[in-house]
py3Dmol code that shows the C-alpha trace and the ligand (Angstrom):
import py3Dmol

protein = """\
ATOM      1  CA  MET A   1      92.270 124.652  72.552  1.00  0.00           C
ATOM      2  CA  SER A   2      95.092 122.956  70.876  1.00  0.00           C
ATOM      3  CA  ALA A   3      94.796 119.377  69.860  1.00  0.00           C
ATOM      4  CA  ALA A   4      97.449 118.486  72.375  1.00  0.00           C
ATOM      5  CA  ALA A   5      95.425 120.212  75.147  1.00  0.00           C
ATOM      6  CA  GLU A   6      92.318 118.667  74.095  1.00  0.00           C
ATOM      7  CA  ARG A   7      93.861 115.235  74.522  1.00  0.00           C
ATOM      8  CA  PHE A   8      95.435 116.343  77.738  1.00  0.00           C
ATOM      9  CA  ALA A   9      91.925 117.310  79.148  1.00  0.00           C
ATOM     10  CA  ARG A  10      90.352 113.987  77.709  1.00  0.00           C
ATOM     11  CA  ASP A  11      93.049 111.471  78.588  1.00  0.00           C
ATOM     12  CA  GLY A  12      94.325 113.065  81.736  1.00  0.00           C
ATOM     13  CA  TYR A  13      97.874 112.718  80.333  1.00  0.00           C
ATOM     14  CA  LEU A  14      99.903 113.722  77.102  1.00  0.00           C
ATOM     15  CA  VAL A  15     102.843 112.053  75.898  1.00  0.00           C
ATOM     16  CA  VAL A  16     105.333 113.930  73.649  1.00  0.00           C
ATOM     17  CA  GLU A  17     108.275 112.144  72.140  1.00  0.00           C
ATOM     18  CA  GLY A  18     111.241 114.274  71.093  1.00  0.00           C
ATOM     19  CA  CYS A  19     110.284 116.761  73.606  1.00  0.00           C
ATOM     20  CA  PHE A  20     114.041 117.504  74.718  1.00  0.00           C
ATOM     21  CA  ASP A  21     117.393 116.627  73.793  1.00  0.00           C
ATOM     22  CA  PRO A  22     118.463 113.439  75.427  1.00  0.00           C
ATOM     23  CA  ALA A  23     122.093 114.902  75.711  1.00  0.00           C
ATOM     24  CA  ALA A  24     120.354 117.388  78.191  1.00  0.00           C
ATOM     25  CA  GLY A  25     118.863 114.547  80.014  1.00  0.00           C
ATOM     26  CA  ALA A  26     122.367 112.818  80.041  1.00  0.00           C
ATOM     27  CA  SER A  27     123.937 115.995  81.584  1.00  0.00           C
ATOM     28  CA  LEU A  28     121.235 115.696  84.215  1.00  0.00           C
ATOM     29  CA  LEU A  29     122.388 112.195  84.940  1.00  0.00           C
ATOM     30  CA  GLU A  30     126.023 113.192  85.116  1.00  0.00           C
ATOM     31  CA  ARG A  31     125.243 115.986  87.679  1.00  0.00           C
ATOM     32  CA  ALA A  32     123.041 113.235  89.710  1.00  0.00           C
ATOM     33  CA  ALA A  33     125.933 111.053  89.670  1.00  0.00           C
ATOM     34  CA  ASP A  34     127.979 113.769  91.396  1.00  0.00           C
ATOM     35  CA  ILE A  35     125.158 114.094  93.811  1.00  0.00           C
ATOM     36  CA  VAL A  36     125.209 110.490  94.641  1.00  0.00           C
ATOM     37  CA  ALA A  37     129.033 110.357  94.943  1.00  0.00           C
ATOM     38  CA  ASP A  38     128.878 113.151  97.485  1.00  0.00           C
ATOM     39  CA  PHE A  39     126.086 111.475  99.389  1.00  0.00           C
ATOM     40  CA  ALA A  40     128.129 108.206  99.563  1.00  0.00           C
ATOM     41  CA  ALA A  41     131.203 110.072 100.906  1.00  0.00           C
ATOM     42  CA  ASP A  42     129.367 110.623 104.244  1.00  0.00           C
ATOM     43  CA  MET A  43     126.401 108.336 104.195  1.00  0.00           C
ATOM     44  CA  PRO A  44     123.860 109.753 106.478  1.00  0.00           C
ATOM     45  CA  ALA A  45     120.556 108.003 107.698  1.00  0.00           C
ATOM     46  CA  ARG A  46     119.183 105.468 105.287  1.00  0.00           C
ATOM     47  CA  SER A  47     115.847 106.124 104.004  1.00  0.00           C
ATOM     48  CA  VAL A  48     113.882 103.540 101.680  1.00  0.00           C
ATOM     49  CA  PHE A  49     111.166 104.910  99.606  1.00  0.00           C
ATOM     50  CA  THR A  50     108.082 103.208  98.735  1.00  0.00           C
ATOM     51  CA  THR A  51     104.518 104.787  98.087  1.00  0.00           C
ATOM     52  CA  ASP A  52     103.058 101.139  99.264  1.00  0.00           C
ATOM     53  CA  ASP A  53     103.577 102.175 102.764  1.00  0.00           C
ATOM     54  CA  GLN A  54     100.388 102.654 104.367  1.00  0.00           C
ATOM     55  CA  VAL A  55     101.794 104.195 107.474  1.00  0.00           C
ATOM     56  CA  ARG A  56     105.309 105.390 107.054  1.00  0.00           C
ATOM     57  CA  THR A  57     107.675 105.331 110.098  1.00  0.00           C
ATOM     58  CA  SER A  58     108.563 108.658 111.225  1.00  0.00           C
ATOM     59  CA  ASP A  59     111.433 109.631 109.182  1.00  0.00           C
ATOM     60  CA  ALA A  60     113.172 113.081 109.519  1.00  0.00           C
ATOM     61  CA  TYR A  61     115.134 112.417 106.570  1.00  0.00           C
ATOM     62  CA  PHE A  62     112.360 112.068 104.362  1.00  0.00           C
ATOM     63  CA  LEU A  63     110.204 114.826 106.151  1.00  0.00           C
ATOM     64  CA  ASP A  64     112.931 117.316 105.792  1.00  0.00           C
ATOM     65  CA  SER A  65     113.637 116.677 102.072  1.00  0.00           C
ATOM     66  CA  GLY A  66     111.271 119.270 100.626  1.00  0.00           C
ATOM     67  CA  ASP A  67     113.613 122.061 100.483  1.00  0.00           C
ATOM     68  CA  ARG A  68     116.957 119.867 100.343  1.00  0.00           C
ATOM     69  CA  ILE A  69     118.700 117.628  97.802  1.00  0.00           C
ATOM     70  CA  SER A  70     118.325 114.132  99.398  1.00  0.00           C
ATOM     71  CA  CYS A  71     119.253 110.531  98.231  1.00  0.00           C
ATOM     72  CA  PHE A  72     116.910 107.541  98.946  1.00  0.00           C
ATOM     73  CA  PHE A  73     117.834 103.931  98.673  1.00  0.00           C
ATOM     74  CA  GLU A  74     116.059 101.271  96.788  1.00  0.00           C
ATOM     75  CA  GLU A  75     114.447  98.913  99.210  1.00  0.00           C
ATOM     76  CA  GLU A  76     116.291  95.782  97.810  1.00  0.00           C
ATOM     77  CA  ALA A  77     119.688  97.447  98.031  1.00  0.00           C
ATOM     78  CA  PHE A  78     120.459  95.899 101.217  1.00  0.00           C
ATOM     79  CA  ALA A  79     121.543  92.353 102.237  1.00  0.00           C
ATOM     80  CA  ASP A  80     119.701  90.772 105.148  1.00  0.00           C
ATOM     81  CA  ASP A  81     122.456  92.148 107.409  1.00  0.00           C
ATOM     82  CA  GLY A  82     121.778  95.543 106.323  1.00  0.00           C
ATOM     83  CA  THR A  83     124.695  96.242 104.471  1.00  0.00           C
ATOM     84  CA  LEU A  84     124.511  97.393 100.699  1.00  0.00           C
ATOM     85  CA  ALA A  85     124.247  94.370  98.363  1.00  0.00           C
ATOM     86  CA  VAL A  86     125.083  96.478  95.218  1.00  0.00           C
ATOM     87  CA  PRO A  87     127.404  99.524  94.641  1.00  0.00           C
ATOM     88  CA  ILE A  88     126.408 102.804  95.718  1.00  0.00           C
ATOM     89  CA  ASP A  89     125.737 103.831  92.237  1.00  0.00           C
ATOM     90  CA  ARG A  90     123.060 100.995  91.762  1.00  0.00           C
ATOM     91  CA  ALA A  91     121.550 101.415  95.083  1.00  0.00           C
ATOM     92  CA  ILE A  92     119.962 104.751  94.909  1.00  0.00           C
ATOM     93  CA  ASN A  93     116.086 104.772  94.041  1.00  0.00           C
ATOM     94  CA  LYS A  94     115.705 108.678  93.734  1.00  0.00           C
ATOM     95  CA  ILE A  95     117.021 111.997  94.529  1.00  0.00           C
ATOM     96  CA  GLY A  96     114.635 114.524  95.828  1.00  0.00           C
ATOM     97  CA  HIS A  97     112.928 116.779  96.367  1.00  0.00           C
ATOM     98  CA  ALA A  98     114.322 120.282  95.629  1.00  0.00           C
ATOM     99  CA  GLN A  99     117.221 120.131  93.265  1.00  0.00           C
ATOM    100  CA  HIS A 100     115.255 121.993  90.570  1.00  0.00           C
ATOM    101  CA  ASP A 101     115.631 125.121  93.020  1.00  0.00           C
ATOM    102  CA  LEU A 102     119.004 124.385  94.616  1.00  0.00           C
ATOM    103  CA  ASP A 103     121.104 122.908  91.788  1.00  0.00           C
ATOM    104  CA  PRO A 104     121.925 124.915  88.647  1.00  0.00           C
ATOM    105  CA  VAL A 105     121.805 122.186  86.323  1.00  0.00           C
ATOM    106  CA  PHE A 106     118.650 120.862  87.431  1.00  0.00           C
ATOM    107  CA  ASP A 107     117.423 124.595  87.413  1.00  0.00           C
ATOM    108  CA  ARG A 108     118.379 125.021  83.903  1.00  0.00           C
ATOM    109  CA  PHE A 109     116.682 121.799  82.792  1.00  0.00           C
ATOM    110  CA  SER A 110     113.476 122.513  84.821  1.00  0.00           C
ATOM    111  CA  ARG A 111     113.097 126.180  83.552  1.00  0.00           C
ATOM    112  CA  THR A 112     113.053 126.206  79.589  1.00  0.00           C
ATOM    113  CA  ASP A 113     110.941 128.045  77.091  1.00  0.00           C
ATOM    114  CA  ALA A 114     109.790 124.867  75.520  1.00  0.00           C
ATOM    115  CA  LEU A 115     108.509 123.640  78.728  1.00  0.00           C
ATOM    116  CA  ALA A 116     107.112 126.970  79.698  1.00  0.00           C
ATOM    117  CA  ASP A 117     105.201 127.360  76.323  1.00  0.00           C
ATOM    118  CA  LEU A 118     103.886 123.521  76.790  1.00  0.00           C
ATOM    119  CA  ALA A 119     102.636 124.331  80.152  1.00  0.00           C
ATOM    120  CA  ASP A 120     100.902 127.490  78.801  1.00  0.00           C
ATOM    121  CA  GLU A 121      99.474 125.339  75.992  1.00  0.00           C
ATOM    122  CA  LEU A 122      97.989 123.086  78.628  1.00  0.00           C
ATOM    123  CA  GLY A 123      96.550 126.023  80.697  1.00  0.00           C
ATOM    124  CA  VAL A 124      99.000 125.431  83.654  1.00  0.00           C
ATOM    125  CA  GLY A 125     101.645 127.985  82.717  1.00  0.00           C
ATOM    126  CA  GLY A 126     101.140 130.049  85.914  1.00  0.00           C
ATOM    127  CA  HIS A 127     101.870 126.981  88.006  1.00  0.00           C
ATOM    128  CA  ARG A 128     104.859 126.808  90.431  1.00  0.00           C
ATOM    129  CA  LEU A 129     107.400 123.923  90.642  1.00  0.00           C
ATOM    130  CA  VAL A 130     106.935 122.432  94.222  1.00  0.00           C
ATOM    131  CA  GLN A 131     108.773 119.178  93.739  1.00  0.00           C
ATOM    132  CA  SER A 132     111.617 117.324  91.590  1.00  0.00           C
ATOM    133  CA  MET A 133     112.660 113.825  91.680  1.00  0.00           C
ATOM    134  CA  LEU A 134     115.485 111.971  89.754  1.00  0.00           C
ATOM    135  CA  ILE A 135     114.152 108.403  89.952  1.00  0.00           C
ATOM    136  CA  TYR A 136     116.760 105.808  88.821  1.00  0.00           C
ATOM    137  CA  LYS A 137     114.506 102.509  88.525  1.00  0.00           C
ATOM    138  CA  GLN A 138     117.843 100.598  88.979  1.00  0.00           C
ATOM    139  CA  PRO A 139     118.584  97.336  87.046  1.00  0.00           C
ATOM    140  CA  GLY A 140     117.202  94.242  88.906  1.00  0.00           C
ATOM    141  CA  ILE A 141     116.062  95.926  91.945  1.00  0.00           C
ATOM    142  CA  GLY A 142     114.297  99.206  90.795  1.00  0.00           C
ATOM    143  CA  GLY A 143     111.315  99.069  93.054  1.00  0.00           C
ATOM    144  CA  GLU A 144     107.434  99.276  91.763  1.00  0.00           C
ATOM    145  CA  VAL A 145     105.442 102.329  92.541  1.00  0.00           C
ATOM    146  CA  GLY A 146     102.057 101.321  93.173  1.00  0.00           C
ATOM    147  CA  ALA A 147      98.973 102.697  91.613  1.00  0.00           C
ATOM    148  CA  HIS A 148      98.242 106.300  93.192  1.00  0.00           C
ATOM    149  CA  THR A 149      97.456 109.962  92.055  1.00  0.00           C
ATOM    150  CA  ASP A 150      99.918 112.591  92.620  1.00  0.00           C
ATOM    151  CA  HIS A 151      96.879 114.622  94.258  1.00  0.00           C
ATOM    152  CA  THR A 152      97.156 112.126  97.130  1.00  0.00           C
ATOM    153  CA  PHE A 153     100.687 113.208  97.818  1.00  0.00           C
ATOM    154  CA  LEU A 154     100.779 116.804  96.887  1.00  0.00           C
ATOM    155  CA  TRP A 155      97.055 118.076  97.984  1.00  0.00           C
ATOM    156  CA  THR A 156      95.839 121.246  97.118  1.00  0.00           C
ATOM    157  CA  GLU A 157      92.412 122.618  97.440  1.00  0.00           C
ATOM    158  CA  PRO A 158      91.001 122.679  94.653  1.00  0.00           C
ATOM    159  CA  ALA A 159      93.350 119.923  93.147  1.00  0.00           C
ATOM    160  CA  SER A 160      95.746 121.434  90.840  1.00  0.00           C
ATOM    161  CA  VAL A 161      99.092 119.406  90.871  1.00  0.00           C
ATOM    162  CA  VAL A 162     100.532 118.355  87.391  1.00  0.00           C
ATOM    163  CA  GLY A 163     103.418 116.200  87.040  1.00  0.00           C
ATOM    164  CA  PHE A 164     106.108 116.454  84.270  1.00  0.00           C
ATOM    165  CA  TRP A 165     107.780 113.164  83.704  1.00  0.00           C
ATOM    166  CA  PHE A 166     111.067 113.199  81.722  1.00  0.00           C
ATOM    167  CA  ALA A 167     112.288 110.114  80.170  1.00  0.00           C
ATOM    168  CA  LEU A 168     115.995 110.249  80.578  1.00  0.00           C
ATOM    169  CA  GLU A 169     116.617 106.727  79.337  1.00  0.00           C
ATOM    170  CA  ASP A 170     114.263 104.433  77.147  1.00  0.00           C
ATOM    171  CA  ALA A 171     111.361 103.242  79.370  1.00  0.00           C
ATOM    172  CA  THR A 172     109.879  99.997  78.169  1.00  0.00           C
ATOM    173  CA  LEU A 173     107.635  97.046  79.501  1.00  0.00           C
ATOM    174  CA  ASP A 174     110.666  95.185  80.569  1.00  0.00           C
ATOM    175  CA  ASN A 175     112.473  98.066  82.658  1.00  0.00           C
ATOM    176  CA  GLY A 176     109.236  99.467  84.411  1.00  0.00           C
ATOM    177  CA  CYS A 177     107.562 102.060  82.169  1.00  0.00           C
ATOM    178  CA  LEU A 178     104.772 104.111  83.356  1.00  0.00           C
ATOM    179  CA  TRP A 179     101.175 102.897  83.262  1.00  0.00           C
ATOM    180  CA  ALA A 180      98.072 105.113  83.300  1.00  0.00           C
ATOM    181  CA  LEU A 181      94.368 105.051  83.371  1.00  0.00           C
ATOM    182  CA  PRO A 182      93.159 106.906  80.448  1.00  0.00           C
ATOM    183  CA  GLY A 183      90.280 109.372  81.561  1.00  0.00           C
ATOM    184  CA  GLY A 184      91.011 108.267  85.338  1.00  0.00           C
ATOM    185  CA  HIS A 185      91.533 111.809  86.316  1.00  0.00           C
ATOM    186  CA  ARG A 186      87.567 112.292  86.299  1.00  0.00           C
ATOM    187  CA  ARG A 187      87.383 109.692  89.152  1.00  0.00           C
ATOM    188  CA  PRO A 188      87.170 111.019  92.705  1.00  0.00           C
ATOM    189  CA  VAL A 189      90.771 110.599  94.631  1.00  0.00           C
ATOM    190  CA  ASP A 190      90.176 108.620  97.471  1.00  0.00           C
ATOM    191  CA  ARG A 191      93.414 108.646  99.489  1.00  0.00           C
ATOM    192  CA  ARG A 192      95.338 111.474 101.075  1.00  0.00           C
ATOM    193  CA  PHE A 193      98.947 111.180 102.469  1.00  0.00           C
ATOM    194  CA  ARG A 194      99.700 113.699 105.061  1.00  0.00           C
ATOM    195  CA  ARG A 195     101.738 114.290 108.010  1.00  0.00           C
ATOM    196  CA  HIS A 196     100.432 112.795 111.365  1.00  0.00           C
ATOM    197  CA  PRO A 197      99.937 115.245 114.165  1.00  0.00           C
ATOM    198  CA  ALA A 198     101.635 112.834 116.784  1.00  0.00           C
ATOM    199  CA  GLY A 199     104.644 112.538 114.220  1.00  0.00           C
ATOM    200  CA  GLY A 200     105.285 110.669 110.970  1.00  0.00           C
ATOM    201  CA  THR A 201     102.874 110.285 108.215  1.00  0.00           C
ATOM    202  CA  ARG A 202      99.540 108.205 107.374  1.00  0.00           C
ATOM    203  CA  MET A 203      97.466 107.469 104.461  1.00  0.00           C
ATOM    204  CA  ASP A 204      93.840 108.666 104.847  1.00  0.00           C
ATOM    205  CA  THR A 205      91.042 106.956 103.125  1.00  0.00           C
ATOM    206  CA  ILE A 206      88.382 109.709 101.837  1.00  0.00           C
ATOM    207  CA  GLY A 207      85.041 108.050 101.156  1.00  0.00           C
ATOM    208  CA  ALA A 208      84.685 104.532  99.862  1.00  0.00           C
ATOM    209  CA  PRO A 209      86.729 103.213  96.925  1.00  0.00           C
ATOM    210  CA  SER A 210      84.304 102.249  94.227  1.00  0.00           C
ATOM    211  CA  GLU A 211      86.290  99.344  92.683  1.00  0.00           C
ATOM    212  CA  THR A 212      89.144  97.132  93.935  1.00  0.00           C
ATOM    213  CA  ALA A 213      92.611  97.875  92.801  1.00  0.00           C
ATOM    214  CA  ALA A 214      92.757  94.788  90.799  1.00  0.00           C
ATOM    215  CA  GLU A 215      89.583  95.834  88.968  1.00  0.00           C
ATOM    216  CA  VAL A 216      91.327  99.366  88.077  1.00  0.00           C
ATOM    217  CA  THR A 217      94.694  97.918  87.194  1.00  0.00           C
ATOM    218  CA  ARG A 218      93.255  95.800  84.570  1.00  0.00           C
ATOM    219  CA  THR A 219      92.497  99.078  82.462  1.00  0.00           C
ATOM    220  CA  PHE A 220      95.740 100.751  82.660  1.00  0.00           C
ATOM    221  CA  THR A 221      97.690 101.457  79.484  1.00  0.00           C
ATOM    222  CA  PRO A 222     101.655 101.321  79.168  1.00  0.00           C
ATOM    223  CA  LEU A 223     103.579 104.610  78.230  1.00  0.00           C
ATOM    224  CA  GLU A 224     106.600 103.348  76.569  1.00  0.00           C
ATOM    225  CA  ALA A 225     108.919 106.159  76.194  1.00  0.00           C
ATOM    226  CA  PRO A 226     112.026 106.417  74.455  1.00  0.00           C
ATOM    227  CA  ALA A 227     114.711 108.824  75.861  1.00  0.00           C
ATOM    228  CA  GLY A 228     113.730 112.386  75.178  1.00  0.00           C
ATOM    229  CA  THR A 229     109.979 111.825  75.770  1.00  0.00           C
ATOM    230  CA  LEU A 230     108.023 114.166  78.074  1.00  0.00           C
ATOM    231  CA  ALA A 231     104.650 112.646  79.660  1.00  0.00           C
ATOM    232  CA  VAL A 232     102.493 115.172  81.400  1.00  0.00           C
ATOM    233  CA  LEU A 233     100.101 113.832  84.002  1.00  0.00           C
ATOM    234  CA  ASP A 234      97.137 115.451  85.493  1.00  0.00           C
ATOM    235  CA  GLY A 235      97.470 115.247  89.069  1.00  0.00           C
ATOM    236  CA  LYS A 236      94.344 113.213  89.568  1.00  0.00           C
ATOM    237  CA  LEU A 237      95.194 110.520  87.000  1.00  0.00           C
ATOM    238  CA  PRO A 238      95.902 107.141  88.556  1.00  0.00           C
ATOM    239  CA  HIS A 239      99.483 105.728  87.391  1.00  0.00           C
ATOM    240  CA  TYR A 240     101.913 103.161  88.526  1.00  0.00           C
ATOM    241  CA  SER A 241     105.366 101.759  87.396  1.00  0.00           C
ATOM    242  CA  ALA A 242     106.330  98.095  87.933  1.00  0.00           C
ATOM    243  CA  ALA A 243     109.490  96.800  89.405  1.00  0.00           C
ATOM    244  CA  ASN A 244     112.568  96.728  87.126  1.00  0.00           C
ATOM    245  CA  ARG A 245     113.609  93.351  86.873  1.00  0.00           C
ATOM    246  CA  SER A 246     115.661  93.841  83.662  1.00  0.00           C
ATOM    247  CA  GLN A 247     119.180  94.559  83.408  1.00  0.00           C
ATOM    248  CA  ARG A 248     118.768  98.246  81.824  1.00  0.00           C
ATOM    249  CA  ARG A 249     118.081 101.002  84.161  1.00  0.00           C
ATOM    250  CA  ARG A 250     115.123 103.275  83.432  1.00  0.00           C
ATOM    251  CA  ALA A 251     116.173 106.653  84.883  1.00  0.00           C
ATOM    252  CA  ALA A 252     113.619 109.536  84.678  1.00  0.00           C
ATOM    253  CA  TYR A 253     113.216 113.155  86.076  1.00  0.00           C
ATOM    254  CA  THR A 254     109.905 114.516  87.332  1.00  0.00           C
ATOM    255  CA  LEU A 255     108.658 117.968  88.247  1.00  0.00           C
ATOM    256  CA  HIS A 256     105.270 118.717  90.060  1.00  0.00           C
ATOM    257  CA  ALA A 257     103.718 121.982  89.720  1.00  0.00           C
ATOM    258  CA  ILE A 258     100.874 123.405  91.613  1.00  0.00           C
ATOM    259  CA  ASP A 259      98.710 126.355  91.126  1.00  0.00           C
ATOM    260  CA  PRO A 260     100.100 129.196  93.713  1.00  0.00           C
ATOM    261  CA  THR A 261      96.369 130.271  94.265  1.00  0.00           C
ATOM    262  CA  ALA A 262      95.250 126.960  95.549  1.00  0.00           C
ATOM    263  CA  ARG A 263      95.287 126.297  99.080  1.00  0.00           C
ATOM    264  CA  TYR A 264      98.429 124.197  99.997  1.00  0.00           C
ATOM    265  CA  PRO A 265      97.700 122.613 103.707  1.00  0.00           C
ATOM    266  CA  ASP A 266     100.411 122.545 106.324  1.00  0.00           C
ATOM    267  CA  ASP A 267     100.013 118.932 106.976  1.00  0.00           C
ATOM    268  CA  ASN A 268     101.112 117.953 103.390  1.00  0.00           C
ATOM    269  CA  TRP A 269     104.148 115.929 103.933  1.00  0.00           C
ATOM    270  CA  LEU A 270     106.224 118.183 101.663  1.00  0.00           C
ATOM    271  CA  GLN A 271     107.079 121.365 103.265  1.00  0.00           C
ATOM    272  CA  ARG A 272     109.545 123.864 101.898  1.00  0.00           C
ATOM    273  CA  PRO A 273     110.095 126.258 104.866  1.00  0.00           C
ATOM    274  CA  THR A 274     113.353 128.033 103.296  1.00  0.00           C
ATOM    275  CA  LEU A 275     112.430 127.842  99.666  1.00  0.00           C
ATOM    276  CA  PRO A 276     109.821 130.141  97.890  1.00  0.00           C
ATOM    277  CA  LEU A 277     108.047 128.726  94.949  1.00  0.00           C
ATOM    278  CA  ARG A 278     109.167 129.644  91.289  1.00  0.00           C
ATOM    279  CA  GLY A 279     107.438 128.915  88.047  1.00  0.00           C
ATOM    280  CA  PHE A 280     108.770 127.518  84.757  1.00  0.00           C
ATOM    281  CA  ARG A 281     109.986 131.110  83.494  1.00  0.00           C
ATOM    282  CA  ASP A 282     111.400 132.053  86.708  1.00  0.00           C
ATOM    283  CA  ARG A 283     114.977 131.387  85.957  1.00  0.00           C
ATOM    284  CA  ARG A 284     117.975 132.141  88.321  1.00  0.00           C
TER     285      ARG A 284
END
"""
ligand_1 = """\
1
FE2
Fe 103.318 109.824 90.589
"""
view = py3Dmol.view(width=600, height=400)
view.addModel(protein, "pdb")
view.setStyle({"model": 0}, {"cartoon": {"style": "trace"}})
view.addModel(ligand_1, "xyz")
view.setStyle({"model": 1}, {"stick": {}})
view.zoomTo()
view.show()
């Protein structure tokens, strides 16, 4: 096992600075700006994204986004009267969840030899890319993402999801960098987000949490990351990011990959009825 693989197994995450050319990240952001402009041209239903919602209202736009390219607003983008309080290009929280399969620029960024080799090194080279997100963390209003594990949202049996988090811009303490709980991937995952049989989604608690959220949050460590950094997160690793109250955007791109031999429940929120799963080397 390589030193990187040992660190990943021990800590539940691995941070690799200088892992990709920031110019490639910039071209991803250029393409994302085009997607947002197209979205703005015919503004469909508004959908606000927060993982803090214990029970999400039924939102077809969200639930149908697994095999599409959809734009979601920042919660604080709207004034009290429901109109946009900021320009559209500063109002979008994220783009998701299938641009890695549907858009050629995102496809190319998501499937490189370097990434495939790193996945091999960490023992997840056979995984398939189930989800992508371009997360803006907009200046001033970028929403926090509460402490969670990705396994909660992309449940497989056994647990297999691995997150790949690319810093497209510098992520610092000021603009809402990731925080992770070293070794936390060995704790039991006590929540599962799933589709509700009656419609919408719900967060189920599994077993009894052993510590309060406040106790756990004290031991998180910040993962400050200059543009070009890749952080790989075990799916059972608790992590969060704070709101961005600074004037610097903190754009990141994420990929989530699962073991195709693990069971993927049909009540997972993310379903991809029109798209086959492809791996790191399955380029178009
Ligand atoms: Fe996450």
